[in-house]
C-alpha positions in Angstrom: 0.0 0.0 0.0 1.2 3.5 -0.8 0.5 6.4 1.4 0.1 10.1 0.6 1.5 12.9 2.8 -0.9 15.5 4.3 0.7 18.6 5.7 -1.4 20.6 8.2 -1.5 24.4 8.3 0.7 24.5 11.3 3.4 22.5 9.5 3.1 24.7 6.4 3.7 27.7 8.7 6.7 25.9 10.4 8.3 25.4 6.9 8.8 29.2 6.5 12.5 29.9 6.5 13.5 26.2 6.1 16.7 26.3 4.1 16.5 24.8 0.6 18.7 21.9 1.6 16.4 21.1 4.5 13.3 21.3 2.3 14.9 18.9 -0.2 15.7 16.5 2.7 12.2 16.8 4.1 10.8 15.8 0.7 13.1 12.8 0.5 12.2 11.7 4.1 8.4 12.0 3.4 8.8 10.1 0.2 10.5 7.2 2.0 7.9 7.3 4.8 5.0 7.2 2.4 6.5 4.0 0.9 6.4 2.3 4.3 5.6 4.5 7.3 6.4 1.7 9.8 9.9 1.0 8.5 12.1 1.3 11.6 15.0 2.6 9.5 13.2 5.8 8.7 10.8 6.4 11.7 10.0 5.2 15.1 6.9 5.2 17.3 6.7 8.0 19.8 4.9 5.8 22.3 5.0 2.0 22.5 1.2 1.9 22.9 0.5 3.9 19.8 2.5 2.7 16.8 0.7 5.0 14.4 2.1 8.2 16.1 5.6 8.4 14.8 8.6 10.6 14.3 11.4 10.8 11.7 14.6 12.7 11.7 15.4 15.1 8.9 19.1 14.7 8.9 20.8 17.4 11.0 17.9 19.9 10.3 15.3 18.5 12.8 12.4 16.1 12.8 8.8 15.6 11.9 6.0 14.0 13.9 3.3 12.3 12.0 0.2 10.1 12.3 -0.4 7.1 10.0 -4.0 6.7 8.9 -4.0 3.2 7.4 -7.7 3.4 6.4 -7.3 6.6 4.4 -3.8 5.8 3.2 -2.4 9.0 4.7 0.6 10.2 6.5 -0.6 13.3 8.4 2.4 15.4 9.3 1.5 17.2 12.5 4.7 18.8 13.7 7.9 20.0 12.0 10.8 21.0 14.2 14.0 22.3 12.6 17.1 24.1 13.7 18.1 27.2 11.8 
């Protein structure tokens, strides 16, 4: 199953000022996550009791938190944290 990313308004606001290199890396990370959001090489569960709530690092730029909605085939990005 392939997933589609969904960026909330808060995340879109948080992207302002993200360096071009960081944006490119964010796109690469989201692409890999959408192929398999549960792949432990690219993301991890935030809490053991909720495997659908996950986080993934964006290299040295920061991380994203996201929710996997299997029924809708969506990866809902809820938080973007970046250093810069």
